[in-house]
Structures are given as C-alpha cells and as structure tokens.
C-alpha positions in Angstrom: 6.6 -15.8 -2.5 7.4 -18.2 -4.5 10.7 -20.3 -4.5 11.0 -19.9 -8.3 9.2 -21.7 -11.6 8.8 -25.6 -11.2 10.7 -27.9 -13.9 7.7 -28.6 -16.4 6.5 -32.5 -16.0 6.7 -34.9 -19.2 3.1 -34.8 -19.3 3.2 -31.3 -19.6 6.3 -30.7 -22.3 3.9 -33.4 -23.7 1.1 -30.9 -24.2 3.1 -27.9 -25.0 4.4 -30.3 -28.0 1.1 -31.6 -29.3 -0.3 -28.0 -29.2 2.5 -26.6 -31.1 2.5 -29.3 -33.8 6.6 -30.2 -32.7 5.7 -34.2 -32.9 8.4 -34.9 -30.1 9.1 -38.6 -29.1 9.8 -39.5 -25.7 13.3 -39.5 -26.2 13.3 -35.8 -27.3 10.5 -34.4 -24.4 13.5 -36.4 -21.7 16.0 -34.0 -23.3 14.4 -31.0 -23.7 13.3 -31.5 -20.0 17.1 -31.7 -19.3 17.4 -28.3 -21.0 14.8 -26.6 -19.3 16.7 -27.4 -15.8 19.2 -24.8 -16.4 16.2 -21.7 -16.8 14.1 -23.3 -14.7 17.3 -22.2 -11.9 17.6 -19.0 -13.4 13.9 -18.4 -12.2 14.9 -19.6 -8.5 18.1 -16.9 -9.0 16.0 -14.6 -9.7 13.2 -14.4 -6.7 16.7 -14.1 -4.4 17.2 -11.1 -6.1 15.8 -7.5 -5.0 13.9 -6.0 -8.0 13.7 -2.3 -8.6 10.4 -0.5 -7.8 9.6 3.4 -7.7 10.0 4.3 -4.3 7.1 5.9 -2.0 7.8 9.3 -0.6 4.5 10.3 1.4 3.3 8.7 4.3 -0.3 7.6 4.2 -2.6 5.4 6.2 -4.9 2.8 4.4 -8.2 4.9 4.5 -11.6 2.9 4.0 -14.3 2.4 2.0 -17.0 4.9 2.2 -20.6 4.3 3.3 -23.7 4.8 0.9 -24.3 8.1 2.6 -20.6 9.6 2.3 -20.4 8.5 -1.0 -24.6 8.8 -3.0 -23.2 8.3 -6.4 -21.0 6.0 -6.0 -18.1 8.3 -7.3 -15.5 7.3 -5.0 -14.5 3.3 -4.4 -12.1 3.9 -1.6 -11.1 7.5 0.8 -7.9 8.0 2.3 -5.4 11.1 3.0 -2.2 11.7 1.5 -0.6 15.0 2.2 1.8 16.5 -0.1 4.9 18.9 -0.6 4.3 22.1 1.6 4.3 24.1 -1.6 3.8 23.6 -5.5 1.4 24.1 -8.0 -1.3 21.8 -6.5 -1.2 23.3 -2.9 -4.5 23.4 -1.4 -5.9 21.1 -3.9 -7.8 17.8 -3.1 -7.3 15.3 -6.5 -8.9 12.6 -6.6 -6.9 9.5 -8.3 -8.9 6.7 -10.4 -8.8 3.5 -9.2 -6.3 2.1 -12.3 -4.1 4.0 -11.3 -2.0 2.6 -8.4 -1.6 4.7 -5.3 0.9 2.4 -2.6 -1.4 0.9 0.4 -4.2 1.7 -1.1 -6.5 -1.0 -2.5 -6.7 -1.3 -6.6 -10.2 -2.7 -8.0 -10.2 -1.5 -11.2 -13.4 -1.9 -10.8 -13.5 -5.8 -10.9 -13.9 -8.7 -8.8 -11.1 -10.4 -10.8 -8.4 -7.4 -8.8 -10.5 -7.6 -4.9 -7.9 -7.4 -2.1 -5.4 -6.4 -4.2 -3.3 -3.4 -2.9 -1.1 -1.3 -5.1 2.1 -1.2 -3.1 3.4 1.1 -5.4 3.2 5.3 -6.5 2.3 5.7 -10.5 4.3 7.8 -11.3 1.4 10.8 -11.2 0.7 10.3 -8.2 3.9 11.6 -7.1 4.0 14.2 -9.1 0.8 15.5 -7.9 2.0 14.7 -4.2 5.8 16.6 -5.2 3.2 19.6 -6.3 1.8 19.7 -3.1 -2.0 17.9 -3.8 -3.8 16.0 -1.3 -4.6 12.8 -2.6 -7.9 12.2 -1.2 -9.2 8.9 -2.7 -9.8 6.7 -5.3 -12.6 7.4 -7.9 -15.0 4.4 -9.1 -14.4 3.2 -12.4 -15.9 0.6 -14.8 -15.1 -2.7 -14.5 -12.0 -3.3 -16.0 -12.6 0.1 -17.9 -13.8 -1.1 -20.8 -16.6 0.5 -20.8 -18.6 4.0 -21.5 -21.9 3.1 -19.9 -21.2 3.9 -16.2 -23.7 0.9 -15.0 -20.6 -2.1 -14.9 -18.4 -1.3 -11.8 -18.6 -4.3 -9.4 -19.9 -2.2 -6.7 -22.7 -0.9 -8.6 -23.2 1.8 -11.0 -22.1 5.4 -10.6 -24.4 8.1 -10.8 -24.5 11.3 -12.4 -24.9 14.4 -10.5 -26.5 16.2 -12.7 -29.6 13.7 -13.1 -28.7 10.1 -11.5 -31.2 8.3 -13.3 -28.8 9.1 -16.2 -25.1 7.5 -17.5 -22.1 9.2 -16.2 -20.2 8.3 -18.7 -17.0 6.4 -18.5 -14.6 4.8 -17.9 -13.3 7.6 -15.6 -17.0 7.5 -14.4 -16.7 8.3 -10.6 -13.6 11.2 -11.5 -16.5 12.8 -13.4 -18.8 12.6 -11.2 -16.5 13.5 -8.1 -16.0 16.8 -9.6 -19.5 17.1 -11.1 -20.9 17.0 -7.3 -18.3 19.5 -5.3 -16.3 17.1 -3.7 -13.2 17.8 -5.4 -12.3 20.5 -8.4 -9.6 17.8 -10.0 -8.9 14.0 -10.6 -7.1 12.5 -12.7 -8.5 9.7 -15.3 -7.3 7.4 -18.2 -8.5 7.9 -22.0 -8.1 4.8 -24.2 -11.3 5.2 -26.2 -12.7 8.3 -24.5 -12.7 7.5 -21.0 -11.5 10.8 -19.7 -13.8 13.2 -22.3 -17.1 11.2 -22.5 -17.7 11.5 -18.4 -16.6 14.8 -18.3 -18.7 15.5 -21.4 -21.7 13.9 -19.7 -21.0 15.0 -16.3 -20.8 18.8 -17.1 -16.9 19.3 -16.6 -13.6 19.6 -18.4 -11.3 17.0 -19.4 -8.5 16.7 -21.7 -6.7 13.4 -23.2 -3.8 15.0 -23.6 -1.2 14.3 -26.4 0.0 10.4 -26.7 3.1 9.9 -24.5 2.9 13.2 -22.9 1.9 12.3 -19.6 3.7 9.1 -18.0 1.4 6.2 -17.7 3.7 4.1 -14.9 2.0 2.6 -12.2 -1.5 2.3 -13.3 -3.6 -0.5 -14.9 -2.8 -1.0 -18.6 -5.2 -1.7 -21.5 -3.3 -1.0 -24.9 -0.4 0.3 -24.8 -0.2 2.3 -28.1 -3.3 3.8 -26.6 -2.9 4.6 -23.0 -3.6 7.8 -22.0 -3.7 9.7 -18.4 -5.0 12.8 -18.1 -6.7 15.7 -16.1 -10.5 16.2 -15.3 -11.2 19.0 -13.4 -14.2 21.6 -12.5 -12.4 24.3 -14.9 -10.1 24.4 -17.6 -7.9 26.5 -15.2 -7.2 23.7 -13.1 -6.9 21.4 -16.1 -3.9 23.2 -17.2 -2.7 23.3 -13.0 -3.3 19.5 -13.2 -1.2 18.8 -16.5 1.4 21.0 -15.3 2.1 19.2 -12.6 1.8 15.2 -14.1 3.3 16.3 -17.5 6.9 15.4 -18.7 9.4 12.7 -19.1 9.6 9.2 -17.0 12.4 6.9 -17.9 10.2 4.4 -17.0 7.1 4.4 -19.5 8.1 3.4 -23.1 5.3 5.0 -24.4 7.7 8.3 -23.9 10.5 7.0 -25.4 11.7 9.0 -28.3 7.9 10.7 -28.2 8.1 14.2 -26.2 10.3 17.2 -27.6 12.8 18.7 -25.5 10.7 21.9 -25.8 7.4 20.6 -24.5 5.8 23.1 -22.9 6.3 23.3 -19.0 3.7 25.3 -18.0 0.3 24.8 -19.7 -1.2 27.4 -16.8 -0.3 30.5 -19.4 -3.1 29.2 -21.6 -5.3 30.7 -19.3 -6.6 34.0 -20.7 -4.9 34.3 -24.2 -8.2 34.6 -25.4 -8.8 32.8 -29.3 -8.2 36.4 -31.6 -6.8 35.1 -35.0 -7.4 31.3 -34.0 -8.3 29.3 -36.8 -10.6 26.9 -35.3 -11.7 24.3 -38.1 -15.4 23.0 -37.5 -14.7 18.9 -38.7 -17.3 18.2 -40.7 -17.8 14.6 -40.7 -18.1 14.9 -35.9 -21.8 16.2 -37.2 -24.8 15.0 -38.2 -23.6 11.6 -38.0 -26.1 9.2 -39.4 -26.7 5.8 -37.0 -24.2 3.4 -37.7 -25.4 0.2 -38.3 -22.3 -2.0 -38.4 -20.8 -0.8 -34.9 -24.3 -0.1 -32.9 -23.4 4.4 -32.9 -26.9 5.8 -32.9 -25.8 8.8 -34.6 -26.1 12.6 -34.6 -28.6 14.5 -32.2 -29.1 17.6 -33.7 -30.2 19.8 -30.3 -26.3 18.4 -29.5 -25.1 19.8 -32.6 -26.7 23.0 -32.2 -25.0 23.6 -28.8 -22.0 23.1 -30.4 -22.1 25.2 -33.3 -23.4 28.5 -30.9 -20.6 27.5 -28.4 -18.3 27.7 -31.9 -20.3 31.3 -32.9 -19.5 32.0 -29.7 -15.8 31.9 -30.4 -16.4 33.6 -33.8 -17.0 36.4 -32.0 -14.5 36.7 -29.5 -12.2 36.8 -33.0 -11.5 33.3 -34.0 -11.5 32.4 -37.8 -13.8 29.8 -38.3 -14.2 27.5 -41.7 -15.2 24.1 -42.1 -12.7 21.3 -42.2 -13.6 17.9 -44.0 -11.8 15.0 -42.9 -13.4 11.6 -44.2 -11.1 9.4 -42.7 -12.5 10.6 -39.1 -15.4 8.1 -40.0 -12.5 4.9 -40.5 -11.3 5.9 -36.7 -13.3 3.5 -35.0 -12.6 0.8 -37.3 -8.8 1.3 -36.9 -9.6 1.7 -32.9 -11.5 -1.8 -33.3 -8.6 -3.6 -34.7 -6.4 -2.6 -32.3 -8.7 -1.7 -29.3 -10.1 -5.4 -29.4 -7.1 -7.7 -30.1 -4.6 -5.7 -28.3 -6.4 -5.8 -24.8 -7.0 -9.6 -25.5 -3.6 -10.2 -25.7 -1.5 -7.9 -23.4 -3.8 -6.2 -20.3 -6.0 -10.0 -20.3 -3.4 -12.5 -22.1 -0.3 -10.7 -21.1 -1.7 -10.6 -17.5 -1.9 -6.8 -18.2 2.4 -6.4 -19.4 2.7 -8.3 -22.3 7.3 -8.6 -22.9 9.1 -7.3 -25.1 9.7 -4.0 -23.3 11.8 -1.8 -21.5 10.1 0.2 -17.9 8.6 -0.9 -14.4 7.0 -4.4 -14.5 4.3 -4.1 -11.5 5.0 -7.8 -10.8 2.7 -8.3 -7.7 -0.1 -6.4 -10.0 1.0 -9.2 -12.7 0.5 -12.3 -10.0 -3.2 -10.4 -8.6 -3.9 -10.3 -12.4 -2.7 -14.1 -13.1 -4.6 -15.2 -10.0 -7.6 -13.0 -10.4 -8.7 -14.9 -14.7 -7.9 -18.4 -13.2 -10.7 -17.7 -10.6 -12.9 -15.0 -11.3 -13.1 -14.7 -14.8 -17.0 -15.4 -15.5 -17.4 -12.5 -13.3 -16.0 -9.9 -16.0 -18.3 -7.3 -17.6 -19.6 -8.2 -20.7 -17.1 -5.9 -22.4 -14.5 -7.5 -21.3 -15.7 -10.9 -22.0 -16.2 -9.2 -25.8 -12.8 -8.2 -26.0 -11.2 -11.5 -25.0 -12.7 -14.0 -26.9 -13.0 -12.4 -30.7 -9.3 -10.7 -29.8 -8.5 -14.1 -29.1 -10.4 -15.6 -31.8 -8.7 -12.9 -34.2 -4.9 -14.1 -33.0 -5.8 -17.8 -33.7 -7.9 -17.6 -36.8 -5.5 -14.7 -38.8 -3.0 -14.8 -36.7 -2.6 -10.5 -36.0 -2.9 -9.9 -38.8 -6.3 -7.2 -38.5 -4.1 -6.1 -35.4 -1.2 -5.0 -37.8 -3.1 -4.0 -40.5 -5.0 -1.4 -38.0 -1.3 -0.4 -36.7 -0.2 0.6 -40.0 -3.0 2.0 -40.9 -3.4 4.4 -38.3 -0.3 6.5 -39.7 -2.7 7.3 -42.7 -5.5 8.5 -39.8 -2.3 10.6 -38.4 -1.4 12.1 -41.4 -5.2 13.2 -42.5 -5.9 14.9 -39.0 -2.2 16.6 -39.4 -3.0 18.1 -42.9 -6.6 19.4 -41.4 -4.4 20.8 -38.7 -2.3 22.7 -41.2 -5.0 24.8 -41.9 -6.4 25.3 -38.7 -4.8 25.5 -34.9 -7.8 23.8 -33.1 -10.7 20.8 -35.0 -14.0 21.5 -33.1 -17.1 18.6 -32.8 -19.4 17.4 -30.2 -17.8 15.3 -27.5 -20.7 12.6 -27.8 -23.0 13.3 -30.6 -25.9 12.8 -28.9 -28.0 13.2 -25.8 -27.2 11.3 -22.5 -29.5 8.1 -22.2 -30.8 6.6 -19.0 -28.4 4.3 -17.5 -28.5 0.4 -18.4 -31.4 -1.1 -16.7 -29.7 -3.8 -14.1 -30.3 -7.2 -15.7 -30.6 -6.0 -19.3 -29.8 -8.5 -22.3 -25.7 -8.5 -23.3 -27.0 -6.9 -26.2 -28.6 -4.0 -24.7 -25.5 -3.7 -21.9 -22.6 -3.4 -24.6 -24.8 -0.5 -26.5 -24.5 1.2 -23.3 -21.5 0.5 -22.7 -19.8 1.2 -26.2 -22.1 3.2 -28.6 -21.1 6.6 -28.1 -17.3 5.9 -29.0 -17.6 7.5 -32.8 -16.0 10.7 -31.9 -13.6 10.1 -29.6 -12.2 6.8 -30.4 -9.9 8.2 -33.4 -8.0 10.6 -31.3 -7.1 7.9 -29.3 -5.9 6.0 -31.9 -3.9 9.0 -33.7 -3.0 10.7 -30.5 -3.7 14.1 -30.8 -4.1 16.4 -27.6 -8.7 16.2 -27.4 -10.2 18.5 -24.4 -14.2 18.2 -24.0 -15.4 21.5 -22.4 -19.1 22.5 -21.5 -21.2 24.0 -24.0 -24.8 23.9 -23.2 -27.5 21.4 -21.9 -30.8 19.0 -23.0 -33.1 18.7 -20.0 -30.3 19.5 -17.5 -28.0 16.7 -19.5 -24.9 18.5 -20.0 -23.2 18.4 -23.5 -19.6 19.0 -24.3 -17.8 20.5 -27.3 -14.5 18.6 -27.8 -11.3 21.1 -29.5 -8.4 18.9 -30.5 -4.7 20.2 -31.8 -1.6 19.7 -33.3 1.0 16.7 -31.0 1.9 18.3 -28.0 0.2 21.2 -28.3 -1.9 21.0 -25.7 -1.4 24.0 -24.4 -3.2 25.4 -27.5 -6.2 22.9 -26.8 -6.9 24.6 -23.6 -6.4 28.5 -24.8 -9.2 27.5 -26.5 -11.3 25.7 -24.0 -10.6 28.7 -21.8 -12.0 30.8 -23.8 -15.6 28.7 -24.8 -15.8 29.0 -20.9 -15.4 31.8 -20.1 -18.0 33.0 -23.5 -20.6 32.1 -20.9 -22.6 30.0 -18.7 -23.0 27.2 -20.6 -24.0 24.4 -17.9 -27.2 26.1 -17.7 -27.6 26.6 -21.6 
C-alpha cells in the first residue's frame, strides 16, 4: 500500500507548466513546489484512513477457470458457487454474472489482458441483490475485450461461440451471458449494455435480453464505460425469468449517481406481474426507420436483410391477432441515433474509462480504488494488448478532446434531449415501439488474423437499431421471433421511460404466440 503521493520534483513541475503553457520562472517553480506540500501531506493522511466499501455478505470460495471440455463455447470466464439467502424470488435459480460486474474474491478481467490477475474486493450491488433474493451465483460469463465489441471475437481468452451455430457470431459484448443461457448452463444471467450489448447477443443466441430504463438498475461495482449510457440488465431463457431477475435487482442505490433524481417513487417493484397479461388493446407502433435500412456507408452498417424484416413483421402480426392495435410510426431522428452515440460513446469512454482509470471525477458514490489502481497499472504496461476497438476509441477520443476541446461530446449530449423527445412523442400515440434488434442475419465470426478494418466491421457494424436507445435511456427488450438457417432473429420492443413492465408484457405475448426459435 502506498504511503501517499510523492512531492513532484522541480523537473516534473516544469514539465507540467510547459505542457499547460504557464510560462513559469525557476523561482515560480520552486514556489509552487512549496505550495504543493500541504495537499501532498493530505494524501498521506488519506492512506491512513479506512475508506468505505460495500459489505460482502455471503461466504464464497475463489472458484476456478473452467477447462475447454467443460466450457465448449467459452461462455464462462470463471466458475464458482456462491449460495444466497434461504428464500426469495430467485431461490432455486443459478445465475451467471457478466465478467466486468464485480464479485468479491473472484477474478475480474473484463475480457482484457490489461486486467489479467485482478480480483474484485467488492460485490456489485446487483450481485448482493441476487444473493439476497435467494439466487446462486455460479460464475462469471465471458465478455468482449473491455466490452467494446458486439462480434464475439475480441476476448483475450479467445472467441465466444454461438451455441446455435458455433461458427457464427454470438453477438456482444455480453456474449458469454447469452451463450451460457442458449447452451442450457443457466436460465438467467446479468449483462451490461452501452450500445446494445445485452440485446445483440440475446438476439443472436436466441434468448431474451432487456436493457432496462436508464437508472432503474444500479451500476455500482461494475466496470464503467460511459456514465450517461451505462446499463445493467437481465438475460434469460424466457421473458418470465427476465422479469424475475429484474425484480431482484431493480431499485435505488445511494452509491450510484446515475440513479439520483431519476427513479420515480412509484417505480414497479414486481415485474413478474407483466406475465400473462396479454396485449389486447395494447398499441404497437411499428418503427418505420427500423426496417428496410439501406447500407450506411458513413458508419459501415450493412443495412437490413429483407428476411429479418419479414420475421419481425410476422411476430408483430401475431400480436395483432391477439388484440394489439398495430400502426406504423415514423421517428426520422432514429437514424441520427448512431451519430449521437458516436459523439458520446467515443470521446466519453476515452476520457472517463481510459484516461480517467474507469472512474473519472466529479460525482458522488462508490469509487473502487483497487480497480482504479489495477486499470492504471494495466494501461501503463498492457495498452498494446488492447483490442482494435479500444485502441480506436482511445486515439480518436483523445484527438477530439485535444483538437476540439470536447465540443462534439457536448453537442451530442445536448442533442440527445431532442432524440428523447422524438421517441417520447411517438410513445404518446402508442405503448410500445417494435423493430428488428439487429436488422441483418448473423454473420460468421471474424476470422483470426483478419485486418483491422474487418475486425472493426465485425465488432461495430450492428448498432444501428440498438445504440439509439442507450442514448435515450428508454427500456428495450429483445425476444426471439424466428430463425434463418438456424440463426435466431430478435424483435425489439421499446417502451416509455420506467414502463419496463409494459415491454415485458408485450415480449411475453410474442413468446407465447408461437415457437419462434424454430420458425
């Protein structure tokens, strides 16, 4: 443990002054060194004080890295068994936890060599809540490298395989959570979503995945990406089990600043009440801009496959037969959502996750100091091992900061209010928006040794429909609605803020209207 910060040398102060163009004389440099002694002594006192950490409530053993024979799809980074409370809504359920979500005493790698060897000292709030609800945590599921890919191919320990077709992409970055469910290892798992990272792997592996309303589920104790787009949420084999897991983990946490002033007092406590309600009279808005997309040359998105649109339309038709009222809705700004996401999702993580050692400053809550130290050391020694996507975010984000002083991050943050308002207006005339989760058929995994451009396309070419709702924060669920050559297709249903129950209700009706995994 360090004994406090060292007093900067005269040379170090001179270098800092030159970097900031402060034009200090030698005497000035000496004076500033003297002024710095007081704050430096404060760091030594801080090291002597015991800092707050969330308590670890349940005993556990460290677990183990599973063998290839035990882990044929590389869905699991680590296996363990942590028994929760003797009763609760999750009693009898084994639960997987996405790797970047902290489980005390268990390694956390975030798919990256940069954090190899780090062991979390705290349980994330959602982990504690799962155990309090009677669940049993059976391992950490594999994630893409630094959670910056949706292709399934970037994890430092090798690609994650899609149990439906192992040669093809499982989606990402919560790839292992979706694969573990599709393989039948567990019925539910936690994932994270900043651009679609719950919904895309759920869609491609043929399971259910919900990105809750922004702020509904606390993020405390998980590796952050961008605080204004960070979401944790459930993946499950059925909509009912997704609702069950959401019920266990949702609700206010005073340690998470994302939730402060966001969650209404009357938020839903039991999401399983959505199950079996049916959709008679429910208004479904078919989002015009989510279908029939042409290739996006500027962003490298391949556009829509007609067969995917047809599968989604068939599922919507099935809802109409159950009494739902279906109309087409147009939100032209939906097509600007990926541009807003780029404005926030590149410069934001570069400054916060990378330059800010995953925590940044200027917010109240829980700062995970051992994780800050581990990420700082990792960048110092292993930055060269980062994925193509992480290197791209780091370099371009830093360039935009230096050259344009945060202008485009700020413009995107300001413009997201207009995107939110556009979706809110559409949701005044309907209860749920419907569109394909990923508008094209799942491609093969990226080939080992592929080019940088091919690697990037495989990782980031599928965000067109999912990323806008990370920007807006609306709840969005994907539910299987068919398959093409044994590759699942997902229908995404989006609701009003904090009406997660309604999207679960609609998804449950889709699920019960046919065996979509075989159609």
